Every structure is written in structure tokens, then in C-alpha cells.
C-alpha angles and dihedrals in degrees: 000000000000119000090238140001094274092043097228102098106129092009112140095205102042131048120240111221096189118116119230090253092053090048093050091047089050092048091046088070090079110063125221093244090053091046089051090061093057108090101191124040106184124178112215111197121196113273114237113241096243091052090050092053097043118121093227112108127206126206112328122239090245091053092048090046090053092050091048091047090052092051091048090051090053089051094048091051087055089051099241139068107239092246090060098045112137113236096251092051091044091057091048097048093042102049108158130210120228092274092051091048092053092045092052094043091051092048092048092050099041095045095036090230125186128237088256091055089049092058093043091053090052091050092050090046089051089052092049089050089051091052086054089049088239124152092204132054105235129195091260090058092048093047091052091049090051089052088061089066091076094137090057089046102044107030114018103038 
């Protein structure tokens, strides 16, 4: 979804003409409970022309496909895709150290997240750890998962 009716709120190259009241009314069309059910909130800014035309290549589709395939294999060996992890198994597979506990607690409090969002953050963190081929969920995985809650952070908090 766009951040506002005109689509330019937060754009560095174009001016948004929407008032704060119009933006809030527009954002109010998506309810908190629905937003809670969306695991990844990713902002996709416009790519500058020169960056689009640059010779530099990022990770290839084949490389990314191999990483994702490896993470899926890890999940299948555990018997569940991370999105389908039962709560008891989620707690077992996502044990956090003290730093991770503090990070998650701070995110929950600052963003006023629900229990559903808590579990979804853990599942995303577990997936990020799987992509890193890590047996444990570390604070860096958790912090990245929290970053994917940008709609909670930027618009609804």
C-alpha cells in the first residue's frame, strides 16, 4: 500500500500534498488486527535512475534461490515451515539470550505490539537465522525481524 493517498509521503524527490488528517484517515483503512497478520512490512523507495543503470550487480537470483532452498531444507528437517510452527516448538527453537530478550521486550513495549506480532517476529527471526544457517536465533536476527515491522513503527505507533 502507499503511505498516503498521493503516494509521495516520505519521498525525497516529490512533495506530498496530503495533510496529516488525510494520511491518518487513509492509514485507518487497514485495521490493527489485519496489520498484525502481515509478517513483513517493507518500504520500497523509488530507485534513482543512475543506480538503476549502474553496472554493479547484487546477489543473483540463482544465489538467492540457493539460500532460500537451504533454509527451507532446514525447516523441513525440523518438520515444520517456520510460518506453521506450533507455539511450544516456536519457544524451543527461538530461545533468546539476555540481549535478545531485552531487544524483544523493548520492541514490544515501544511499538505496543500484540502477542500475535510477538510470535510473528520470532518466526521471522527464526527464518533469518535459517538463512544464516544458524542453529540459534541471535539478537541480530531478532533486530532484523523487528525492522520488518515498519508499519507498526512508522504509522500506527
